[in-house]
N, C-alpha and C positions, 0 to 999 in steps of 0.2 A: 722699658721698652724704648727702641731707639727711635729718632724723628723719622726715618726713611721706613721702618717696620709699620710705625702708625701712619703714614701716607698711604704704605700698600694697603692696609685694613680700610682705611677711608675709601681709596678708591676700588676695592671688592666689593665694600658697601654700596656704593654707587652703582656698580653692576647690576648686585642683587636687586636695588630699587628699582632699576628700569628694566628687568628681566620679564615681568609679566606683561607689560605693554609690548616687548618684542614677540612675546610669544602669542598674543593676542591678534597682533598685525605684523607678522615676518615680513623682511623684505623679499621682495621678487627677485626673480632670476635676474630680470632687466636691469633692476635697479643695481643687484649686485656687479653686473657686466659694468654698467657705466660707471660706477663710483668707487669701484674697489680699488684702483692706484689711487686716489686722493686721500682716501681711507686710509689705507696701510701706511702714506707719506704722514700723515696727522697722527696714527695709533705708533708709529715707531720710532721716527722723529721727536714727539710730544710726550711719548710714553713709556719708550727705553731708551733713547740717547739722551734726551734730557737729565731723566734722574740719575745716569751714568755720570755724566759730567757734574752733574750738582754735587754728588760724592767726591769725586775727586776734588771740586773745590771746596766742600766743608772739611776736607782733611788738612788743607792748606793756609785758611782764613780763617779771621777771628769772627763769631758768631755775628758781632754788632757790623762788621765788614760785610759779611753774606747779607744781613737783612736789607742794609742800604741798597747792595748789588742788585737783589730780588727785584728792584723798582724798576731796572730796565728789561722786563718782559712787555711794559706798557710802552715804552722806547722803541724796542724792536718790533712790536705789532703794527706801531704807527709808521714806521719807517717801512718797513716789508710791503705793508700795505698799499704805502703809496708808490714805492719805487719798482717792486716787482708784481705785483696783482693791479695797478692802475688805478686803485681807489681814490677818489677824489677826496683830498681831505681840506684845504683851503684855512686862512688865516685862524679861524676861531677855532679847530680841531687843532691844530697845531698849539697853539697858545694852550687849550685846555689839558692837552696830554703833557706839557711842559710843567703848568701849575700841580697838576695832580703828581708828579713825579719828584718835582721837588717837594710840595707836601709831605709825600711818603718818606722821603729823605730826613726830613724834619720830626716826623714822626717816630721814627726807629733810630734816630741818631744818638750814638754813645761816643763820647771822648775817648780817645784811645784807639780807636781802629786805623788798621794801616791795610795799603793795597800790595799786593804780592803776587805772585804767579798765579796762585790760584784762582785768584780774581777774575782772571781769563777763562778759566775752567766755568764759573758761576755766570759769568757774561755769555758764555759760548750755551749754557743751559738755558737762560732767559731766551736768548737768538732762537733756538730748538724750538721753545712753546711760543715763540712769537708767530713763527712758520706753521706752526702746528694751529694755532688761531685763523691765521690767514685763509689756510686751507681748508680749514673743518668750515668757514663761515660761506664756502663755495660749494659746499656738499648739498646738493639739492633734490636728489632722487631718494635718499634714504631718511627715514625718520629721525628726528635728534634723540629718540631714545634707543635707535640702534647704533649712532654712533658714539653715544656715550656708555652703551654696553661693552662696545670694541674697545674704547678705551679705557673703561673701568678693569675690563678683564687683563688687558696688557701690562696697563700702568701699576693695577693692584700687584700682579704676579711679580713684576719687575722690581718693585719698590719693596716686597714682602722679601723677597730672595735677597738683595741689598743689604736690607735691613737686618735681616737675620743672621747674615754671613759677614762681607766686608764692613758694614758700618755697626755691627753689634756691640751693643754694651754687656761686657761680660757680667758686670755687678746688676744688671735690672733683671727684674722679674716682672710678670703679670699673669692675671689670675685670667678666669673665664668670664667675669664681670668684664673686666677691662677690654676682653676680646670683644664681647657682645656691644658693649658699647660704643667702640671704636666703628663697629658695624653700622649701626645706629645711626651715628654722627654721620659717618658717611654716606648712608644711603639720604638723608635728609640734606646735609651740608654741601655734598658732593653731586650726588644723583640728581636731586631737584635742581640745584645752581647751574649746575653744568647744562642739563636739559634746556632750562630758561635761556642760559647764555647762548646756546646754539640757535634758539627759536631768535631770539634777540638778534644776533647776527646776522641770520639771513633778511631781516627787516632793517638794519641798521649799516652792516657792514663791519668788517673784523675793528678797525680801528676805533670806530664811535661804539661798539659794543664793549671793547676794551677798556675805553676810557670810564665808562660808568662802573663797569666790574671791577677796576682796579680801586674803588670806594671803600671796598670791603673791609681792609684794616681802619678806617676811620669812621665805619660804622661799628665795628668790635671796638674802638677806642671809647665811642658813647655809650655801647652795652655794658662795659667794664665799670662806669663813672656810675650808670643807674642801676644795675643788678648786681655787680659786685661792690660796690662803694668804694672803688679806687678813688684816689686821689686827683682832681683835675688839675693838670700842669698847662703852663701857657703854652709850651711847644705845641703840644696836642690840640690847643684852641686853635693855635696859628694856622697849625697843619689842616685841620678840618675846614676853616677859611678857604685856605687855598684850595682845597679839591670841590668844595660848593661851587667856587665861582669856575671851577674848572667843568663840571658837570653842566653847569647854566650855560656856557659858552658852547659845549657839544651840543646841548638840545636845540641850540637855532643854527646849525649848521649846514644846513640845506642848500642848494644852487640850484639854478633853471638854466635852459638853454635847449636848442633844438635837438633832439636826438631820435636814433630809430632803434625800433626793437623787430628783431629778424624772427621767423617763425622757429618755434622750440617747443619741447613736451618734456615737463617736469611734474614734481611732487612737492607740494611745500602749502603750509598753512598760507590762506589766504582769504579776504571777503571780494563781497561783488561792489563794494563801493568805490572802488578806484576806476581808472581807464582801462586797466591791463585784464581784469578777468570779467569776460561777459560770458562765458561758454554757459550753457544751459543744464540744468538739472531735472530732466525728464521726473526722475522719483521724487522732487518736491515741487510739483507742479510748475516746473519749468525754473523757478529760482530758488536759491537757498541765501538765509539771512544769518549773519554771524560767522566768526573766524572756524573754517573746516578744511580738512586736510585730504586732499587724493591725486590723483596722478591727472593732469589735464593738457592740453594743448593750445596751442598761441599759433592760429593757422596763416595768419596775415601778416605782412609788413606793416607795422604801426610806425608811423612818425608823427610827435607832436612835442611841445614845450611845458615844462612845467617842474615845478621846484621837484627835488628829489635827492636821495642818499644812495649810495651804493649798495644797494639790496641786491636780491637775486633775479631783478628785471633791469638793473642798472650798473652791468660790469663794463659799459662802452668806454673806449679809452678818450683823455682829453688831450687837447694838442696844447 
């Protein structure tokens, strides 16, 4: 089974995992009208164009080089979030992304890798996924499950077609058990993880969410040591230390200043313990305790000063 065919099945498994949630709470016509454009950009750029560019790159570069270049997704997300989408980054977050990127290179570095024209295709694919991350983090009317369903269906279909045709391995074969296993792993490893990433990105912004998400390979290395009994390499330990310091820096990267909230209507997970959500819940005695999600309005202009990160309520520009 080719790597792209496996990726396609994993994405299709993700779509299958969130389908029941979308059926229970389907997006309404207003949400689709408001968010179809950014959702289409995220799905097409991240789910179709990105994998296509990756195929072109993998055909022209060594696997070791491609593994290192894939760390550029974090860099692309942070750069695009700051330059195009106005997310406040700060020195701590920039340093955090740099440390995790370097750690990623150390983790997968193999002597003998070279850079060729194919590297540009891999870098372009990472840029597509960075744009996908930034756009997805700002979708506020569709549930995370609806976003994952669209991404999983499109990315799964594109990767499966590419993996079964252009990037197919003529000598490879797979069984029904392999197919089922890929779908189950995709449901858990892609469906749940991407859903949680979308929820986290709405609360943290794309750059901070991707800094934390980029630690997945390091956790995988720890899992290989503990579960599979793999040997512990010095380079792996160094990479994990760099990643840990990077995450620690990102967790304390909020900033404070006076800012303005204009009236808006949106739908996202929230609590009533902050200064932004004081709407009543008549069906719960006027108040609701805990995280919940529904369409709600912010009717008045709010100007205040408090520490914050670029979540859905803090997309203001900085001078």
